[in-house]
N, C-alpha and C positions, 0 to 999 in steps of 0.2 A: 455499416460497420460499428461495432461496439467501441466505446472510448474507455481507455484505462489511464488513470492518473498514477504516475510513478513519483513517489516522494522519497528521494534518495540523494544524499549529499556527496557521495563518493562517485567521481566521474567514471571510473572503471566499471562500477556496478551499474550505473545508469546506461553506459554504452552496451554492456552485456544484455541487459533487459531490453533495450531498444532493438538491438540486433535480433533477439529472439522473437519479439512481438510486432515489429513495425510492418510486417507483411500482412498480418491478420487483424490488426487493431489500429484505431486512431490513438496516438499517444500524446499525453499532456505531461509535462515534467515540472516538478517543483524541487528545489534544492535545500529547503529547510521546512520545518514543521509549520511555521507561520504562513509561508507561501502555500503550503499544501492545504491548509484550512481555507485560505482565500480562493485557491483554484478549485477546490471541491465545490464551493458555493457558486463560483462564476461559470464553471464548465459542466457541472452536474454529470460527472463521468458515470459509467455503468459499474465500475469497480475501481478500487484504490489498492495499490501495492505500497505499503507503508513501512519504511525503515523505522526502527524504534530509536536508534541513536542518531539524533539529528541536532543541528545547531538551531539557535533562536528559541524554539520550543521543541521538546523531544516528541517522538512519535506517539508515546503514551498520551501526552496532553493533547496533541493534535487530533488523535483519535477521539478522545473524550469530547473535544469541541465539535468535531464533525458530527458525532452521534447525538450531541445535545441540540443541534440545529434541526428543526423539523424538516427543512428543505433538503438536508443531506443525510439525515438519520438512516434512511433506507439503503444507502449505498454500501455494498459489501466491502469490507476492508480486510485484506490479507496482510498480516504482519510478516515482515522479513527481517531477520536479524542475524548477525554474526556472533553475537555474544549471548548465546542461548544457555541460560543457567536453569537448574532445576526449578520448576515453578513458573518460569517466564511465560510459558504458553497459557497457563491459568491466569496470570496477571494481565496478559495481553487481551484475553477474552473478557476479563473483568473490566478492562478499560474500554471495551466496545469492539475489539477486533472480532471478525467472524471466523477467521482461520489464521493459521500460523505456519511459517516455514523458516528453516535455517539456511544460512549461507555457508558454503557456496550453494547456489541455487541448483537443485536437481530439475533439469529441463522437463523430464517426463512428469514429475510430480507437479511442477508449476502448471503445465498445460492441463493436467487432470483437474487441478483446483480451479483453473479458469473456466474449464468446460462446466464443472459443477456449478459455480456461482453465476455464470453468464448464460446458462441453458434457458 
């Protein structure tokens, strides 16, 4: 089974993603950006779902750090954010995110993106 690291500080959002994914993937959870960076390095997941609004360090910086580390640079990162403003997708990709989604999560779109990146 493929491993997905979920980096999300809001319990309701973590629970939703867990319920959607737990039957098909091994899930690793981080509740802030700093923990996400550490868990990406220690667990080497197959994909990361990264909230952009996180405590300690935000998802933008966490993504930059993950992509700067040669051991984790190849892990696909899908940004997930509730505060999608014009230009945020471009900024997320400039920070190193490979893909972008808005909240609330569209289940069909999420599974399509997972299939694409984990194929």
